[in-house]
All heavy atoms as a GROMACS GRO file, in nm:
protein
  595
    1MET      N    1  -6.597   3.472  -0.538
    1MET     CA    2  -6.552   3.374  -0.442
    1MET      C    3  -6.401   3.388  -0.428
    1MET      O    4  -6.331   3.416  -0.524
    1MET     CB    5  -6.590   3.234  -0.489
    1MET     CG    6  -6.588   3.140  -0.374
    1MET     SD    7  -6.664   2.980  -0.389
    1MET     CE    8  -6.834   3.009  -0.413
    2ARG      N    9  -6.350   3.365  -0.308
    2ARG     CA   10  -6.207   3.378  -0.279
    2ARG      C   11  -6.143   3.239  -0.268
    2ARG      O   12  -6.208   3.141  -0.235
    2ARG     CB   13  -6.184   3.453  -0.148
    2ARG     CG   14  -6.235   3.593  -0.150
    2ARG     CD   15  -6.141   3.677  -0.228
    2ARG     NE   16  -6.182   3.817  -0.221
    2ARG     CZ   17  -6.141   3.907  -0.303
    2ARG    NH1   18  -6.057   3.876  -0.399
    2ARG    NH2   19  -6.181   4.030  -0.293
    3ILE      N   20  -6.013   3.235  -0.289
    3ILE     CA   21  -5.936   3.112  -0.273
    3ILE      C   22  -5.861   3.122  -0.141
    3ILE      O   23  -5.800   3.225  -0.109
    3ILE     CB   24  -5.836   3.093  -0.389
    3ILE    CG1   25  -5.913   3.071  -0.518
    3ILE    CG2   26  -5.742   2.978  -0.360
    3ILE    CD1   27  -5.824   3.062  -0.642
    4MET      N   28  -5.866   3.015  -0.063
    4MET     CA   29  -5.792   3.007   0.062
    4MET      C   30  -5.685   2.900   0.047
    4MET      O   31  -5.712   2.792  -0.005
    4MET     CB   32  -5.885   2.970   0.179
    4MET     CG   33  -5.985   3.078   0.212
    4MET     SD   34  -6.094   3.030   0.348
    4MET     CE   35  -5.982   3.015   0.483
    5THR      N   36  -5.568   2.930   0.094
    5THR     CA   37  -5.460   2.833   0.092
    5THR      C   38  -5.409   2.815   0.233
    5THR      O   39  -5.378   2.914   0.301
    5THR     CB   40  -5.345   2.882   0.000
    5THR    OG1   41  -5.398   2.908  -0.129
    5THR    CG2   42  -5.235   2.779  -0.009
    6PHE      N   43  -5.402   2.691   0.279
    6PHE     CA   44  -5.348   2.665   0.411
    6PHE      C   45  -5.288   2.525   0.413
    6PHE      O   46  -5.319   2.442   0.328
    6PHE     CB   47  -5.454   2.682   0.521
    6PHE     CG   48  -5.582   2.611   0.492
    6PHE    CD1   49  -5.604   2.482   0.535
    6PHE    CD2   50  -5.683   2.675   0.421
    6PHE    CE1   51  -5.722   2.416   0.508
    6PHE    CE2   52  -5.803   2.610   0.394
    6PHE     CZ   53  -5.822   2.481   0.437
    7SER      N   54  -5.204   2.501   0.511
    7SER     CA   55  -5.135   2.373   0.521
    7SER      C   56  -5.204   2.284   0.624
    7SER      O   57  -5.248   2.331   0.728
    7SER     CB   58  -4.989   2.395   0.564
    7SER     OG   59  -4.923   2.472   0.468
    8VAL      N   60  -5.211   2.156   0.590
    8VAL     CA   61  -5.263   2.055   0.683
    8VAL      C   62  -5.169   1.935   0.678
    8VAL      O   63  -5.101   1.913   0.577
    8VAL     CB   64  -5.407   2.011   0.647
    8VAL    CG1   65  -5.506   2.125   0.661
    8VAL    CG2   66  -5.413   1.952   0.509
    9PRO      N   67  -5.165   1.857   0.785
    9PRO     CA   68  -5.082   1.737   0.782
    9PRO      C   69  -5.125   1.643   0.669
    9PRO      O   70  -5.244   1.636   0.634
    9PRO     CB   71  -5.106   1.674   0.920
    9PRO     CG   72  -5.154   1.786   1.006
    9PRO     CD   73  -5.229   1.878   0.915
   10GLU      N   74  -5.030   1.573   0.614
   10GLU     CA   75  -5.057   1.485   0.500
   10GLU      C   76  -5.164   1.380   0.532
   10GLU      O   77  -5.251   1.352   0.448
   10GLU     CB   78  -4.927   1.415   0.457
   10GLU     CG   79  -4.941   1.332   0.331
   10GLU     CD   80  -4.978   1.414   0.208
   10GLU    OE1   81  -4.940   1.531   0.199
   10GLU    OE2   82  -5.048   1.359   0.120
   11GLU      N   83  -5.162   1.325   0.655
   11GLU     CA   84  -5.261   1.222   0.689
   11GLU      C   85  -5.402   1.281   0.693
   11GLU      O   86  -5.500   1.213   0.661
   11GLU     CB   87  -5.227   1.151   0.820
   11GLU     CG   88  -5.223   1.239   0.944
   11GLU     CD   89  -5.090   1.305   0.972
   11GLU    OE1   90  -4.999   1.299   0.888
   11GLU    OE2   91  -5.078   1.363   1.080
   12VAL      N   92  -5.415   1.406   0.730
   12VAL     CA   93  -5.546   1.471   0.731
   12VAL      C   94  -5.594   1.490   0.588
   12VAL      O   95  -5.711   1.465   0.556
   12VAL     CB   96  -5.540   1.606   0.806
   12VAL    CG1   97  -5.672   1.681   0.793
   12VAL    CG2   98  -5.506   1.584   0.952
   13LYS      N   99  -5.507   1.535   0.501
   13LYS     CA  100  -5.544   1.553   0.360
   13LYS      C  101  -5.587   1.420   0.297
   13LYS      O  102  -5.689   1.414   0.228
   13LYS     CB  103  -5.428   1.613   0.280
   13LYS     CG  104  -5.466   1.639   0.134
   13LYS     CD  105  -5.352   1.695   0.055
   13LYS     CE  106  -5.384   1.723  -0.090
   13LYS     NZ  107  -5.482   1.642  -0.156
   14LYS      N  108  -5.511   1.314   0.324
   14LYS     CA  109  -5.547   1.183   0.269
   14LYS      C  110  -5.683   1.138   0.321
   14LYS      O  111  -5.766   1.088   0.244
   14LYS     CB  112  -5.440   1.080   0.304
   14LYS     CG  113  -5.313   1.093   0.223
   14LYS     CD  114  -5.213   0.986   0.263
   14LYS     CE  115  -5.083   1.002   0.186
   14LYS     NZ  116  -4.984   0.902   0.226
   15ALA      N  117  -5.706   1.153   0.451
   15ALA     CA  118  -5.834   1.113   0.509
   15ALA      C  119  -5.949   1.195   0.450
   15ALA      O  120  -6.056   1.141   0.420
   15ALA     CB  121  -5.830   1.128   0.661
   16PHE      N  122  -5.926   1.324   0.433
   16PHE     CA  123  -6.028   1.411   0.374
   16PHE      C  124  -6.058   1.367   0.231
   16PHE      O  125  -6.175   1.352   0.192
   16PHE     CB  126  -5.980   1.557   0.376
   16PHE     CG  127  -6.079   1.654   0.317
   16PHE    CD1  128  -6.182   1.705   0.394
   16PHE    CD2  129  -6.069   1.694   0.184
   16PHE    CE1  130  -6.273   1.795   0.340
   16PHE    CE2  131  -6.159   1.783   0.129
   16PHE     CZ  132  -6.262   1.834   0.208
   17ASP      N  133  -5.952   1.344   0.153
   17ASP     CA  134  -5.971   1.303   0.014
   17ASP      C  135  -6.046   1.170   0.005
   17ASP      O  136  -6.133   1.152  -0.080
   17ASP     CB  137  -5.835   1.293  -0.057
   17ASP     CG  138  -5.774   1.429  -0.086
   17ASP    OD1  139  -5.848   1.530  -0.083
   17ASP    OD2  140  -5.652   1.435  -0.110
   18GLN      N  141  -6.014   1.076   0.094
   18GLN     CA  142  -6.083   0.946   0.094
   18GLN      C  143  -6.229   0.962   0.136
   18GLN      O  144  -6.319   0.907   0.074
   18GLN     CB  145  -6.014   0.848   0.188
   18GLN     CG  146  -5.890   0.786   0.133
   18GLN     CD  147  -5.831   0.684   0.230
   18GLN    OE1  148  -5.846   0.696   0.352
   18GLN    NE2  149  -5.764   0.585   0.176
   19THR      N  150  -6.249   1.037   0.241
   19THR     CA  151  -6.383   1.053   0.297
   19THR      C  152  -6.477   1.123   0.200
   19THR      O  153  -6.594   1.086   0.187
   19THR     CB  154  -6.378   1.132   0.429
   19THR    OG1  155  -6.292   1.062   0.520
   19THR    CG2  156  -6.515   1.148   0.490
   20PHE      N  157  -6.425   1.223   0.130
   20PHE     CA  158  -6.509   1.304   0.043
   20PHE      C  159  -6.482   1.281  -0.106
   20PHE      O  160  -6.511   1.367  -0.189
   20PHE     CB  161  -6.496   1.452   0.080
   20PHE     CG  162  -6.544   1.481   0.219
   20PHE    CD1  163  -6.454   1.505   0.322
   20PHE    CD2  164  -6.680   1.482   0.249
   20PHE    CE1  165  -6.497   1.531   0.450
   20PHE    CE2  166  -6.724   1.508   0.377
   20PHE     CZ  167  -6.633   1.532   0.479
   21ALA      N  168  -6.430   1.164  -0.138
   21ALA     CA  169  -6.407   1.130  -0.279
   21ALA      C  170  -6.540   1.138  -0.354
   21ALA      O  171  -6.644   1.091  -0.306
   21ALA     CB  172  -6.348   0.990  -0.291
   22GLY      N  173  -6.538   1.201  -0.469
   22GLY     CA  174  -6.659   1.212  -0.549
   22GLY      C  175  -6.748   1.329  -0.510
   22GLY      O  176  -6.853   1.350  -0.571
   23HIS      N  177  -6.712   1.401  -0.406
   23HIS     CA  178  -6.789   1.518  -0.363
   23HIS      C  179  -6.720   1.646  -0.413
   23HIS      O  180  -6.601   1.646  -0.443
   23HIS     CB  181  -6.797   1.525  -0.210
   23HIS     CG  182  -6.881   1.419  -0.150
   23HIS    ND1  183  -6.834   1.292  -0.123
   23HIS    CD2  184  -7.011   1.420  -0.111
   23HIS    CE1  185  -6.930   1.220  -0.069
   23HIS    NE2  186  -7.040   1.295  -0.062
   24ASN      N  187  -6.795   1.752  -0.416
   24ASN     CA  188  -6.739   1.883  -0.448
   24ASN      C  189  -6.665   1.929  -0.322
   24ASN      O  190  -6.726   1.974  -0.225
   24ASN     CB  191  -6.851   1.980  -0.486
   24ASN     CG  192  -6.800   2.119  -0.514
   24ASN    OD1  193  -6.694   2.160  -0.471
   24ASN    ND2  194  -6.880   2.193  -0.590
   25LYS      N  195  -6.534   1.919  -0.324
   25LYS     CA  196  -6.455   1.947  -0.204
   25LYS      C  197  -6.461   2.094  -0.164
   25LYS      O  198  -6.454   2.126  -0.046
   25LYS     CB  199  -6.311   1.899  -0.223
   25LYS     CG  200  -6.306   1.747  -0.227
   25LYS     CD  201  -6.167   1.696  -0.250
   25LYS     CE  202  -6.174   1.545  -0.266
   25LYS     NZ  203  -6.060   1.492  -0.334
   26SER      N  204  -6.477   2.182  -0.260
   26SER     CA  205  -6.493   2.324  -0.227
   26SER      C  206  -6.622   2.345  -0.147
   26SER      O  207  -6.625   2.419  -0.048
   26SER     CB  208  -6.495   2.410  -0.352
   26SER     OG  209  -6.368   2.411  -0.412
   27ALA      N  210  -6.728   2.279  -0.188
   27ALA     CA  211  -6.856   2.290  -0.116
   27ALA      C  212  -6.844   2.228   0.023
   27ALA      O  213  -6.898   2.283   0.120
   27ALA     CB  214  -6.967   2.222  -0.196
   28VAL      N  215  -6.775   2.114   0.032
   28VAL     CA  216  -6.756   2.050   0.162
   28VAL      C  217  -6.679   2.143   0.255
   28VAL      O  218  -6.717   2.164   0.371
   28VAL     CB  219  -6.683   1.914   0.147
   28VAL    CG1  220  -6.644   1.858   0.283
   28VAL    CG2  221  -6.769   1.815   0.071
   29MET      N  222  -6.569   2.201   0.206
   29MET     CA  223  -6.488   2.291   0.288
   29MET      C  224  -6.569   2.414   0.328
   29MET      O  225  -6.558   2.461   0.442
   29MET     CB  226  -6.362   2.333   0.213
   29MET     CG  227  -6.255   2.227   0.209
   29MET     SD  228  -6.204   2.168   0.373
   29MET     CE  229  -6.149   2.319   0.450
   30THR      N  230  -6.651   2.465   0.238
   30THR     CA  231  -6.734   2.581   0.270
   30THR      C  232  -6.828   2.548   0.386
   30THR      O  233  -6.841   2.626   0.481
   30THR     CB  234  -6.815   2.626   0.147
   30THR    OG1  235  -6.723   2.665   0.045
   30THR    CG2  236  -6.908   2.741   0.180
   31GLU      N  237  -6.892   2.432   0.381
   31GLU     CA  238  -6.983   2.391   0.490
   31GLU      C  239  -6.907   2.371   0.620
   31GLU      O  240  -6.954   2.411   0.727
   31GLU     CB  241  -7.060   2.265   0.452
   31GLU     CG  242  -7.168   2.290   0.350
   31GLU     CD  243  -7.269   2.395   0.394
   31GLU    OE1  244  -7.320   2.388   0.508
   31GLU    OE2  245  -7.296   2.487   0.315
   32LEU      N  246  -6.789   2.310   0.613
   32LEU     CA  247  -6.708   2.289   0.734
   32LEU      C  248  -6.667   2.423   0.794
   32LEU      O  249  -6.671   2.441   0.917
   32LEU     CB  250  -6.585   2.204   0.703
   32LEU     CG  251  -6.612   2.058   0.668
   32LEU    CD1  252  -6.485   1.990   0.619
   32LEU    CD2  253  -6.671   1.984   0.788
   33LEU      N  254  -6.629   2.517   0.711
   33LEU     CA  255  -6.591   2.649   0.760
   33LEU      C  256  -6.711   2.723   0.821
   33LEU      O  257  -6.699   2.787   0.926
   33LEU     CB  258  -6.528   2.732   0.649
   33LEU     CG  259  -6.387   2.687   0.606
   33LEU    CD1  260  -6.346   2.757   0.477
   33LEU    CD2  261  -6.286   2.714   0.716
   34LYS      N  262  -6.827   2.712   0.757
   34LYS     CA  263  -6.948   2.773   0.812
   34LYS      C  264  -6.980   2.714   0.950
   34LYS      O  265  -7.016   2.786   1.044
   34LYS     CB  266  -7.067   2.752   0.720
   34LYS     CG  267  -7.067   2.839   0.597
   34LYS     CD  268  -7.191   2.807   0.512
   34LYS     CE  269  -7.196   2.887   0.386
   34LYS     NZ  270  -7.315   2.851   0.304
   35ASP      N  271  -6.969   2.580   0.960
   35ASP     CA  272  -6.994   2.515   1.088
   35ASP      C  273  -6.895   2.562   1.195
   35ASP      O  274  -6.933   2.586   1.309
   35ASP     CB  275  -6.984   2.362   1.074
   35ASP     CG  276  -7.100   2.302   0.997
   35ASP    OD1  277  -7.201   2.372   0.974
   35ASP    OD2  278  -7.089   2.183   0.959
   36ALA      N  279  -6.768   2.576   1.157
   36ALA     CA  280  -6.666   2.620   1.253
   36ALA      C  281  -6.695   2.763   1.300
   36ALA      O  282  -6.682   2.793   1.420
   36ALA     CB  283  -6.527   2.613   1.190
   37VAL      N  284  -6.737   2.849   1.209
   37VAL     CA  285  -6.771   2.987   1.246
   37VAL      C  286  -6.891   2.988   1.341
   37VAL      O  287  -6.891   3.058   1.443
   37VAL     CB  288  -6.798   3.072   1.120
   37VAL    CG1  289  -6.858   3.208   1.155
   37VAL    CG2  290  -6.669   3.090   1.040
   38ALA      N  291  -6.993   2.908   1.311
   38ALA     CA  292  -7.112   2.902   1.395
   38ALA      C  293  -7.077   2.847   1.533
   38ALA      O  294  -7.126   2.898   1.635
   38ALA     CB  295  -7.220   2.816   1.329
   39GLN      N  296  -6.993   2.743   1.539
   39GLN     CA  297  -6.953   2.687   1.667
   39GLN      C  298  -6.876   2.789   1.751
   39GLN      O  299  -6.896   2.799   1.872
   39GLN     CB  300  -6.867   2.562   1.646
   39GLN     CG  301  -6.945   2.442   1.602
   39GLN     CD  302  -6.855   2.321   1.577
   39GLN    OE1  303  -6.734   2.325   1.600
   39GLN    NE2  304  -6.914   2.214   1.529
   40GLN      N  305  -6.789   2.865   1.687
   40GLN     CA  306  -6.712   2.966   1.759
   40GLN      C  307  -6.804   3.075   1.812
   40GLN      O  308  -6.788   3.120   1.926
   40GLN     CB  309  -6.604   3.026   1.669
   40GLN     CG  310  -6.516   3.126   1.740
   40GLN     CD  311  -6.436   3.065   1.854
   40GLN    OE1  312  -6.409   2.946   1.858
   40GLN    NE2  313  -6.399   3.148   1.948
   41ALA      N  314  -6.901   3.116   1.734
   41ALA     CA  315  -6.997   3.218   1.779
   41ALA      C  316  -7.076   3.166   1.898
   41ALA      O  317  -7.098   3.238   1.996
   41ALA     CB  318  -7.091   3.257   1.665
   42GLN      N  319  -7.117   3.040   1.891
   42GLN     CA  320  -7.191   2.978   2.002
   42GLN      C  321  -7.103   2.970   2.127
   42GLN      O  322  -7.149   2.998   2.238
   42GLN     CB  323  -7.240   2.840   1.959
   42GLN     CG  324  -7.337   2.777   2.056
   42GLN     CD  325  -7.392   2.647   2.002
   42GLN    OE1  326  -7.317   2.562   1.955
   42GLN    NE2  327  -7.523   2.632   2.007
   43HIS      N  328  -6.978   2.933   2.108
   43HIS     CA  329  -6.884   2.926   2.221
   43HIS      C  330  -6.867   3.063   2.286
   43HIS      O  331  -6.871   3.075   2.409
   43HIS     CB  332  -6.748   2.873   2.172
   43HIS     CG  333  -6.642   2.875   2.275
   43HIS    ND1  334  -6.637   2.785   2.379
   43HIS    CD2  335  -6.536   2.958   2.292
   43HIS    CE1  336  -6.533   2.812   2.456
   43HIS    NE2  337  -6.470   2.917   2.404
   44GLN      N  338  -6.852   3.166   2.205
   44GLN     CA  339  -6.836   3.301   2.259
   44GLN      C  340  -6.961   3.347   2.332
   44GLN      O  341  -6.953   3.412   2.436
   44GLN     CB  342  -6.798   3.398   2.148
   44GLN     CG  343  -6.656   3.377   2.097
   44GLN     CD  344  -6.623   3.463   1.976
   44GLN    OE1  345  -6.711   3.510   1.905
   44GLN    NE2  346  -6.494   3.481   1.952
   45ALA      N  347  -7.078   3.313   2.279
   45ALA     CA  348  -7.204   3.350   2.345
   45ALA      C  349  -7.216   3.279   2.480
   45ALA      O  350  -7.259   3.339   2.579
   45ALA     CB  351  -7.323   3.314   2.255
   46ARG      N  352  -7.176   3.152   2.485
   46ARG     CA  353  -7.179   3.079   2.612
   46ARG      C  354  -7.083   3.139   2.713
   46ARG      O  355  -7.114   3.151   2.831
   46ARG     CB  356  -7.145   2.932   2.588
   46ARG     CG  357  -7.256   2.854   2.523
   46ARG     CD  358  -7.214   2.710   2.502
   46ARG     NE  359  -7.320   2.636   2.441
   46ARG     CZ  360  -7.302   2.534   2.358
   46ARG    NH1  361  -7.180   2.495   2.327
   46ARG    NH2  362  -7.404   2.470   2.305
   47GLN      N  363  -6.963   3.175   2.665
   47GLN     CA  364  -6.864   3.236   2.754
   47GLN      C  365  -6.918   3.367   2.810
   47GLN      O  366  -6.903   3.395   2.929
   47GLN     CB  367  -6.733   3.261   2.679
   47GLN     CG  368  -6.656   3.136   2.645
   47GLN     CD  369  -6.596   3.071   2.768
   47GLN    OE1  370  -6.663   2.998   2.840
   47GLN    NE2  371  -6.471   3.099   2.793
   48ALA      N  372  -6.980   3.449   2.725
   48ALA     CA  373  -7.035   3.577   2.770
   48ALA      C  374  -7.147   3.554   2.872
   48ALA      O  375  -7.154   3.624   2.974
   48ALA     CB  376  -7.087   3.657   2.651
   49ALA      N  377  -7.231   3.455   2.848
   49ALA     CA  378  -7.340   3.424   2.942
   49ALA      C  379  -7.283   3.378   3.075
   49ALA      O  380  -7.332   3.419   3.182
   49ALA     CB  381  -7.432   3.317   2.883
   50ALA      N  382  -7.180   3.295   3.071
   50ALA     CA  383  -7.118   3.248   3.194
   50ALA      C  384  -7.058   3.365   3.272
   50ALA      O  385  -7.072   3.374   3.395
   50ALA     CB  386  -7.010   3.144   3.163
   51GLN      N  387  -6.994   3.458   3.202
   51GLN     CA  388  -6.936   3.575   3.268
   51GLN      C  389  -7.045   3.662   3.332
   51GLN      O  390  -7.027   3.714   3.442
   51GLN     CB  391  -6.852   3.657   3.170
   51GLN     CG  392  -6.723   3.588   3.130
   51GLN     CD  393  -6.637   3.552   3.250
   51GLN    OE1  394  -6.616   3.632   3.340
   51GLN    NE2  395  -6.587   3.429   3.250
   52ARG      N  396  -7.159   3.676   3.263
   52ARG     CA  397  -7.269   3.754   3.321
   52ARG      C  398  -7.321   3.686   3.448
   52ARG      O  399  -7.347   3.753   3.548
   52ARG     CB  400  -7.382   3.769   3.219
   52ARG     CG  401  -7.351   3.869   3.108
   52ARG     CD  402  -7.475   3.904   3.026
   52ARG     NE  403  -7.545   3.790   2.971
   52ARG     CZ  404  -7.515   3.731   2.854
   52ARG    NH1  405  -7.417   3.777   2.780
   52ARG    NH2  406  -7.586   3.628   2.812
   53LEU      N  407  -7.335   3.554   3.443
   53LEU     CA  408  -7.383   3.482   3.561
   53LEU      C  409  -7.284   3.493   3.677
   53LEU      O  410  -7.323   3.514   3.792
   53LEU     CB  411  -7.407   3.334   3.528
   53LEU     CG  412  -7.528   3.305   3.440
   53LEU    CD1  413  -7.529   3.160   3.398
   53LEU    CD2  414  -7.656   3.342   3.512
   54LEU      N  415  -7.156   3.480   3.646
   54LEU     CA  416  -7.055   3.493   3.751
   54LEU      C  417  -7.053   3.634   3.809
   54LEU      O  418  -7.033   3.652   3.930
   54LEU     CB  419  -6.917   3.455   3.698
   54LEU     CG  420  -6.898   3.306   3.667
   54LEU    CD1  421  -6.764   3.282   3.598
   54LEU    CD2  422  -6.909   3.223   3.794
   55GLY      N  423  -7.077   3.732   3.724
   55GLY     CA  424  -7.085   3.870   3.772
   55GLY      C  425  -7.202   3.890   3.867
   55GLY      O  426  -7.190   3.957   3.970
   56ARG      N  427  -7.314   3.830   3.834
   56ARG     CA  428  -7.431   3.838   3.923
   56ARG      C  429  -7.405   3.765   4.054
   56ARG      O  430  -7.448   3.810   4.160
   56ARG     CB  431  -7.553   3.778   3.855
   56ARG     CG  432  -7.607   3.859   3.742
   56ARG     CD  433  -7.729   3.793   3.682
   56ARG     NE  434  -7.769   3.860   3.560
   56ARG     CZ  435  -7.861   3.815   3.478
   56ARG    NH1  436  -7.923   3.702   3.505
   56ARG    NH2  437  -7.892   3.882   3.370
   57LEU      N  438  -7.337   3.650   4.046
   57LEU     CA  439  -7.308   3.573   4.166
   57LEU      C  440  -7.223   3.653   4.263
   57LEU      O  441  -7.244   3.650   4.384
   57LEU     CB  442  -7.236   3.443   4.127
   57LEU     CG  443  -7.199   3.349   4.241
   57LEU    CD1  444  -7.325   3.301   4.313
   57LEU    CD2  445  -7.122   3.230   4.188
   58ALA      N  446  -7.128   3.729   4.210
   58ALA     CA  447  -7.041   3.810   4.296
   58ALA      C  448  -7.120   3.917   4.370
   58ALA      O  449  -7.080   3.960   4.478
   58ALA     CB  450  -6.931   3.873   4.212
   59GLN      N  451  -7.233   3.959   4.314
   59GLN     CA  452  -7.314   4.063   4.376
   59GLN      C  453  -7.434   4.008   4.452
   59GLN      O  454  -7.510   4.085   4.512
   59GLN     CB  455  -7.364   4.161   4.268
   59GLN     CG  456  -7.252   4.232   4.198
   59GLN     CD  457  -7.300   4.314   4.080
   59GLN    OE1  458  -7.417   4.310   4.045
   59GLN    NE2  459  -7.210   4.387   4.017
   60ALA      N  460  -7.451   3.877   4.451
   60ALA     CA  461  -7.566   3.815   4.517
   60ALA      C  462  -7.552   3.827   4.669
   60ALA      O  463  -7.442   3.818   4.722
   60ALA     CB  464  -7.578   3.668   4.477
   61PRO      N  465  -7.664   3.846   4.736
   61PRO     CA  466  -7.657   3.853   4.883
   61PRO      C  467  -7.617   3.718   4.941
   61PRO      O  468  -7.649   3.612   4.886
   61PRO     CB  469  -7.799   3.891   4.922
   61PRO     CG  470  -7.885   3.848   4.808
   61PRO     CD  471  -7.800   3.858   4.686
   62VAL      N  472  -7.544   3.724   5.049
   62VAL     CA  473  -7.500   3.603   5.117
   62VAL      C  474  -7.604   3.566   5.222
   62VAL      O  475  -7.647   3.652   5.300
   62VAL     CB  476  -7.362   3.624   5.184
   62VAL    CG1  477  -7.319   3.501   5.260
   62VAL    CG2  478  -7.259   3.661   5.077
   63THR      N  479  -7.646   3.441   5.222
   63THR     CA  480  -7.743   3.392   5.319
   63THR      C  481  -7.673   3.296   5.414
   63THR      O  482  -7.604   3.204   5.370
   63THR     CB  483  -7.859   3.320   5.248
   63THR    OG1  484  -7.917   3.409   5.152
   63THR    CG2  485  -7.966   3.276   5.345
   64SER      N  486  -7.692   3.318   5.541
   64SER     CA  487  -7.624   3.234   5.640
   64SER      C  488  -7.692   3.098   5.648
   64SER      O  489  -7.809   3.081   5.610
   64SER     CB  490  -7.627   3.301   5.778
   64SER     OG  491  -7.760   3.301   5.828
   65ALA      N  492  -7.620   3.002   5.701
   65ALA     CA  493  -7.675   2.867   5.720
   65ALA      C  494  -7.793   2.874   5.816
   65ALA      O  495  -7.892   2.801   5.799
   65ALA     CB  496  -7.567   2.774   5.773
   66GLU      N  497  -7.785   2.963   5.914
   66GLU     CA  498  -7.894   2.977   6.010
   66GLU      C  499  -8.022   3.028   5.941
   66GLU      O  500  -8.131   2.978   5.966
   66GLU     CB  501  -7.851   3.076   6.120
   66GLU     CG  502  -7.953   3.095   6.229
   66GLU     CD  503  -7.902   3.192   6.335
   66GLU    OE1  504  -7.800   3.161   6.398
   66GLU    OE2  505  -7.965   3.298   6.349
   67ASP      N  506  -8.006   3.126   5.852
   67ASP     CA  507  -8.122   3.177   5.778
   67ASP      C  508  -8.182   3.071   5.687
   67ASP      O  509  -8.305   3.061   5.673
   67ASP     CB  510  -8.082   3.299   5.694
   67ASP     CG  511  -8.056   3.423   5.779
   67ASP    OD1  512  -8.103   3.426   5.895
   67ASP    OD2  513  -7.989   3.514   5.728
   68LEU      N  514  -8.098   2.992   5.624
   68LEU     CA  515  -8.147   2.883   5.539
   68LEU      C  516  -8.224   2.780   5.621
   68LEU      O  517  -8.332   2.734   5.581
   68LEU     CB  518  -8.032   2.816   5.465
   68LEU     CG  519  -7.966   2.897   5.354
   68LEU    CD1  520  -7.842   2.825   5.302
   68LEU    CD2  521  -8.064   2.922   5.241
   69ALA      N  522  -8.171   2.744   5.736
   69ALA     CA  523  -8.238   2.646   5.822
   69ALA      C  524  -8.373   2.700   5.868
   69ALA      O  525  -8.473   2.627   5.870
   69ALA     CB  526  -8.149   2.613   5.942
   70ARG      N  527  -8.377   2.828   5.902
   70ARG     CA  528  -8.503   2.891   5.945
   70ARG      C  529  -8.605   2.888   5.830
   70ARG      O  530  -8.722   2.855   5.851
   70ARG     CB  531  -8.477   3.035   5.989
   70ARG     CG  532  -8.599   3.102   6.049
   70ARG     CD  533  -8.574   3.245   6.100
   70ARG     NE  534  -8.454   3.257   6.180
   70ARG     CZ  535  -8.344   3.327   6.143
   70ARG    NH1  536  -8.342   3.391   6.027
   70ARG    NH2  537  -8.239   3.335   6.222
   71ALA      N  538  -8.562   2.918   5.710
   71ALA     CA  539  -8.652   2.916   5.595
   71ALA      C  540  -8.703   2.775   5.569
   71ALA      O  541  -8.822   2.756   5.538
   71ALA     CB  542  -8.580   2.970   5.472
   72ARG      N  543  -8.618   2.676   5.583
   72ARG     CA  544  -8.661   2.537   5.563
   72ARG      C  545  -8.767   2.498   5.665
   72ARG      O  546  -8.866   2.431   5.633
   72ARG     CB  547  -8.542   2.443   5.572
   72ARG     CG  548  -8.452   2.447   5.452
   72ARG     CD  549  -8.345   2.338   5.460
   72ARG     NE  550  -8.248   2.357   5.356
   72ARG     CZ  551  -8.120   2.394   5.374
   72ARG    NH1  552  -8.074   2.411   5.496
   72ARG    NH2  553  -8.040   2.411   5.272
   73ARG      N  554  -8.746   2.540   5.790
   73ARG     CA  555  -8.844   2.507   5.894
   73ARG      C  556  -8.977   2.574   5.864
   73ARG      O  557  -9.083   2.511   5.881
   73ARG     CB  558  -8.792   2.552   6.031
   73ARG     CG  559  -8.684   2.462   6.089
   73ARG     CD  560  -8.657   2.490   6.236
   73ARG     NE  561  -8.616   2.628   6.262
   73ARG     CZ  562  -8.490   2.673   6.256
   73ARG    NH1  563  -8.394   2.590   6.227
   73ARG    NH2  564  -8.463   2.799   6.282
   74LEU      N  565  -8.976   2.696   5.815
   74LEU     CA  566  -9.099   2.766   5.781
   74LEU      C  567  -9.174   2.697   5.667
   74LEU      O  568  -9.296   2.686   5.670
   74LEU     CB  569  -9.070   2.911   5.744
   74LEU     CG  570  -9.031   3.004   5.859
   74LEU    CD1  571  -8.986   3.139   5.805
   74LEU    CD2  572  -9.149   3.020   5.955
   75VAL      N  573  -9.101   2.651   5.568
   75VAL     CA  574  -9.163   2.585   5.452
   75VAL      C  575  -9.222   2.452   5.494
   75VAL      O  576  -9.330   2.414   5.448
   75VAL     CB  577  -9.059   2.566   5.339
   75VAL    CG1  578  -9.114   2.477   5.229
   75VAL    CG2  579  -9.019   2.701   5.283
   76ARG      N  580  -9.156   2.381   5.581
   76ARG     CA  581  -9.202   2.248   5.623
   76ARG      C  582  -9.316   2.255   5.723
   76ARG      O  583  -9.387   2.156   5.742
   76ARG     CB  584  -9.085   2.169   5.682
   76ARG     CG  585  -8.982   2.134   5.580
   76ARG     CD  586  -8.866   2.062   5.642
   76ARG     NE  587  -8.762   2.038   5.540
   76ARG     CZ  588  -8.634   2.027   5.567
   76ARG    NH1  589  -8.590   2.034   5.691
   76ARG    NH2  590  -8.548   2.008   5.470
   77ALA      N  591  -9.334   2.369   5.787
   77ALA     CA  592  -9.436   2.381   5.890
   77ALA      C  593  -9.575   2.394   5.832
   77ALA      O  594  -9.601   2.421   5.722
   77ALA     CB  595  -9.408   2.502   5.978
   0.00000   0.00000   0.00000
């Protein structure tokens, strides 16, 4: 296992210590870091999916308002 050292504002440290008093803080931090990594991976996957959709949209055929109106009339008939 590795040791990580980083700085946080004093009020955050106090709140963390109060919130997780009596808990294994190393285990809590490990779970929080795992959650952060998973959230970032999910965010990146969503961004990639959005880019793929936008790429498809740029290549999608353009339909005129007249063609849409004609299609609506056909469906309603």
